[in-house]
N, C-alpha and C positions, 0 to 999 in steps of 0.2 A: 789669594790674589797678591797679598803683600810679599809672600815668598817668591811667587812667580816674577813679579816686577823686580825684586832684588837680584835674582839670578840673571834676568834679561839685561839689566843695567850694568851689573858688575861683570857679566860674561865669565863668571868663575864661581863655583859652588862654595869654595872655602871662604872667599871674601864675602859672598852673599850671606853665608851662615853667620859670620861675624857681625855683619850689618844688622841682621834681624835678631841677633843674640840667641841663636839656638845651635845645637850641634849639627855637623854636616849630615850625619845619617838621618836625622829628623827632617832636615830640609829636603834631602833627596826623596824621602818617603812622601813628603807633602806634595812635591812636584809629580811624583808617580801617581798619587791618588787623583790629582787634578787632571792629568792626562787620561786616566781611566774614566773619569767622570765625563770628560769632553769627547772621549773616544778619538783622540788626535795626538800625534806626536808634537810636542812644543819646542823641544831643543834637539839639536844634533850635538852629541858629546864626543870629544876626542881627548887624547891625553894632553893636548896642548891648549885646547880652547873649547868654549861652549857658545854655540850660535843658535839663533832662532830659526825655526822652520817658517814656512809661509803661514801656517796656522798660528804659530807663536807670534809672528809680527802682527797678525790681525787681532789676536787677543790682547796684545800689549796696549794698544790704543784704548780699547774698551776697559781694560783693567785699570789703567791710569785714571780714566774718567770716573769709573765706579769708586775708586779710592778717594778721588777728589770729592765726590758726592757724599761719601761716608764721612769724610773729614768736615765738610760743610754742615752736615746734619749734626755731628757731635758738637760743633761750635755753636750751632743754633740752639741746641738743647741746653748747652752750658750757659748761653746768654740768658735764656728764659729762667734757668735755675738760679742764676746770679742777679736776676731782676734787671738785666741790661736791655731786655726787650720782652715782648709778650702783650697780652691783653687782659684787662680786668673789667668784667661786666657787673655793674651795680644796679640794683632796682630799688625804688623807693615809692612810697605813697606821696600824694601831693601834700604840700604845706606841712612839712615836718616842723615840730615844735622848736621853740627857741633853744632848748637845751641840747640840740644836736645840730651843729653847723656843718652840714654835709659839704657845701661848696668849699669851706675852709679846709676840711679834711682831704678833699680831692686835690686841692692846691698843694697842700703839704706833701701828699703822696707823690704828686707829679714832680715836686722839687727834689725829693729824695730819689725818685726812680723815673727820670724823664723819658727813658726809652720804652716804658710800659704804657700802652694806650689804654685810657680809661673810657669806658662807654657807660652811659647813664640812661635808664629807662624808667618812666613812671607808670604806675598802674595800681589797681586795687590789691588788697592783701591776698585775695584768692588767686589773682592773676600772677602775682609775684611768686607765690608758693609753687604754682604749677611750672613757672619758668625755671625755678631752682630744680625742681624734679627732673625736667627734661634737659638740664644742663645748659640752658641759655642764659642763666645768670650765675655768677659766682657768689655774690652776697646780695641780701635784700634787707631793707629797713622798713618795718611796718608795725602798727599796733597789734598786739596779740590778744585774741579772745579765747581761742582754743589752740593748744599746742599740737601741731601735726606730728604724728608718731614717727614718720620717716625722715624728718628734717630736724637738724640741730638748731636750737635757738638760744641766744645769750641775751639776757635782759640788760638793756642800756640804762633805762630809767623807769621809775614808777611814779606817776603823777596822779594826785587826787583830782577828780572832776569837780568843777565849781559851776554855779549858775551864772551865765552871762546874759545880761538884759540891757535894755536902754537905760541911760543914766537917770531918767526920771521915773523909772518903773518902781512901784511900791516895794518890791523886794530888794532893790539895790542896797547893798550894805548890810543885809540881814544875815544873821547867824543861825545855823541849825534848821535850814529849810528842808522839810520832808518832801519825798516824792509825791505823797498824797496832795500836798499843797500846790502841786504843779499840774494836776490832772486836767484842769480847765484852761491851762495856758496854751496858746498856739506855739508850736515848736518850729524852729528852723533847724533842719538837720541834714546830714549828708545822705546821699543815696545809699541804698542797702549795699553792704560790703565795703563801704568807703569810710575812712576816718574812724570816728568813735561810734558810728551808728550801731554796730552790732553790740557793743558794750552797753550802750544806753538802752537799747531794746531789751537786752537780757536783764538789766537792773529793774526796769518797769515790769517786765513779765514776771520776774521772781517775786516782786512785791505785790503782784496781782492788781496792778493799777494800769488803766488804759491812758493813752495820751493822744492828743491831736497834733499831727504833723502837717503844718500849713504849707511849708516850703521844703523841697528837697533839692539840694545843690551838690556839686561835685568839687567845689574849691572853697578854701577857708575864707578868703577875702570877701566873696559874695555872701557867705554865711554871716560874717561879722558885720557887714554893711547893712544887711536886712535886720539883724538884731539891733544895731545902733539906731536905726530908723523906727524902732518900736514895732516891727512887724511880727515879732515872736521872740521867744527865749531859746537858749541853747545850753547844753552841758558841754563844757570844754575843759581840757587839761588846764590846771592852774597856771602853768607857765605861759600858755598861749593867751589866756585871759588877762593875766597881769601885764603882759607886754602891750596890751591895748587898753589899759585902765583909763587913759585920758579920754577915751570915747565911749567906754562901756560902763555899765553898772555891774558889780560882782557880788554874789551872795554865796555863803558857804553852806554846803548841804549837811543835813543831819546824818549821823552814823547809821549803819556801817559805811565806811568810806568806799566809794567806787574808784578803783585804782585803774588807771590807764597805763598799760605796760608797753613800752617801746622796745622792740627786740631787733637784733640782727640775726638773720637766718642763713644757713648754708648747708650743703651736703657734706658728709664726712665719708671716709673710706673705712669699711668694716675692718676692725682690728687695728686701726690707726689710733692716734692720740686724740680723737674727737676734735680735730681741727680740719679746715679745708685742705684738700690734697695739693692745691696749687700755691706756690710760694707768694705770688702777688696778693692773693686773698689773705693769706696769713699776715703778710706785711701790713696790709690795710687794717686788719683787726688789731694789730699791735698799736695802732695810732689811737684807738678808742680807749677812753677812760671809763671802763665798765666797772660796776660795783661787784 
């Protein structure tokens, strides 16, 4: 198409060949192949001039439009590659802990790449993993209990769990509290598959200890408020509990430590460098201070 447009505009094969930077014989062959493909004569050639046939004039408008579309497509791809435009879809569980300020990271990314639209969606860990699998999320932040084999995860932080209770609770301030000592305590916990629920369930199951869950909630603030009012206890990441020390009692658990891992998850391309395929996702990962 580029060769055809060059000949049509220059009305001369030699000048057209110079314009597209190929030898004249190659240009003539290119036009011949195009005419064979379309089964139509595109040019009338004489020793003094080259002019378009009716078919050639019809093709010229379409060829220019097609080349404009190709140029626009190349520019659009280049803009995405250079982070001048595009979309970044991020998923997260509710109530991320204090050691990951996701709104601040999104603000910083937007400042660096204002043309890239950032979309944010909340959900449970299992929901976010499935959205990464089907390509609806580029990145997701959630606590990890079992690493999915088909998704790459990078650990952002590992926090020990501590006991959160009412300030007047007998265990407030205690050290080395065993899970067995909590078997008769009413618990306030997240719904299954939310927050630290799966991790806590695994810890008690592994220790062969049952527990009574009095309240199941889906957000951190409701959980904290119920604990503060003495309706039950909860196991929370240390940073989360410490950020609310003014209203909660905190006790340290006996070993072994129950570690709450926060990860960022994403798909990778087979044979690549184990990073997300899209540059926007890579640029966001570069903002994270990961261990």
